[in-house]
C-alpha positions as CSV (number, residue, x, y, z in Angstrom):
1,X,35.7,31.7,-28.5
2,X,35.0,33.4,-31.5
3,X,37.7,35.3,-33.0
4,X,37.0,38.8,-34.7
5,X,38.1,37.7,-37.9
6,X,34.6,35.6,-37.9
7,X,31.8,37.7,-39.3
8,X,29.5,36.7,-36.4
9,X,27.0,38.7,-34.6
10,X,27.0,36.6,-31.7
11,X,28.9,37.8,-28.7
12,X,30.0,35.8,-26.1
13,X,27.7,36.6,-23.1
14,X,24.8,36.0,-25.2
15,X,25.9,32.1,-26.5
16,X,26.8,31.6,-22.5
17,X,23.4,32.9,-21.7
18,X,21.4,30.7,-24.0
19,X,23.4,27.4,-23.5
20,X,22.6,28.2,-19.7
21,X,19.0,28.7,-20.2
22,X,18.8,25.1,-22.1
23,X,17.5,22.3,-20.6
24,X,19.9,19.8,-19.4
25,X,19.2,16.2,-20.8
26,X,21.9,14.3,-18.8
27,X,22.7,13.9,-15.3
28,X,26.2,15.3,-14.0
29,X,28.4,12.7,-12.1
30,X,27.4,13.9,-8.8
31,X,24.0,13.6,-9.7
32,X,24.1,10.3,-10.7
33,X,26.1,8.8,-7.8
34,X,23.2,10.7,-5.6
35,X,20.8,8.6,-8.0
36,X,22.4,5.5,-7.3
37,X,22.7,5.6,-4.0
38,X,18.9,6.4,-3.4
39,X,18.2,3.5,-5.7
40,X,20.5,0.9,-3.6
41,X,18.8,2.4,-0.5
42,X,15.3,2.0,-1.8
43,X,15.8,-1.7,-3.1
44,X,17.7,-2.9,0.0
45,X,15.3,-1.5,2.6
46,X,13.9,-4.2,4.8
47,X,9.9,-4.5,5.1
48,X,8.5,-3.2,8.1
49,X,5.4,-3.3,9.8
50,X,2.5,-5.3,8.3
51,X,1.5,-5.0,4.4
52,X,-2.2,-5.4,3.2
53,X,-1.9,-8.7,2.4
54,X,-1.0,-9.7,6.1
55,X,-3.8,-7.5,7.0
56,X,-5.8,-9.5,4.9
57,X,-5.1,-12.7,6.5
58,X,-5.9,-11.4,9.8
59,X,-9.4,-10.4,8.8
60,X,-10.1,-13.6,7.1
61,X,-9.1,-15.2,10.5
62,X,-11.4,-12.9,12.6
63,X,-14.1,-13.6,10.4
64,X,-13.7,-17.5,10.5
65,X,-13.7,-17.2,14.2
66,X,-16.9,-14.8,14.0
67,X,-18.6,-17.4,11.9
68,X,-17.7,-20.2,14.1
69,X,-19.1,-18.8,17.0
70,X,-22.3,-17.6,15.2
71,X,-23.1,-21.2,14.2
72,X,-22.3,-22.8,17.5
73,X,-24.3,-20.4,19.5
74,X,-27.0,-20.3,16.8
75,X,-27.4,-24.2,17.1
76,X,-27.7,-23.8,21.0
77,X,-30.4,-20.7,20.8
78,X,-32.2,-22.4,18.3
79,X,-32.6,-25.8,20.6
80,X,-33.5,-23.6,23.7
81,X,-36.1,-21.6,21.4
82,X,-37.3,-25.1,20.3
83,X,-37.7,-26.5,23.7
84,X,-39.5,-23.3,25.2
85,X,-42.0,-23.6,22.6
86,X,-42.9,-27.2,23.0
87,X,-43.2,-26.4,26.8
88,X,-45.5,-23.5,25.9
89,X,-47.7,-25.5,23.6
90,X,-47.8,-28.2,26.3
91,X,-46.2,-31.0,24.4
92,X,-42.9,-31.0,26.2
93,X,-43.7,-33.7,28.8
94,X,-41.1,-34.0,31.7
95,X,-38.2,-31.6,30.4
96,X,-40.5,-28.5,30.5
């Protein structure tokens, strides 16, 4: 590398060592291929399992069914309580 004719106080070993400790700014060719392969597999994966949107839709459907059942049963229960109340008060007539 350096010739004796140059007045340089660095040895070949110190230059090599200092270059090896420097951080690499660019990936080597095999590392590039590995990175590209990882990107390709990440982008080409098929979605498996349910996503948060699908879980949200499922919860909304279950909530709608529960609300429908509560309103349907609420009307029946209200009518039965009203009928029972009128029978207790004595103004129910023959339905009691």
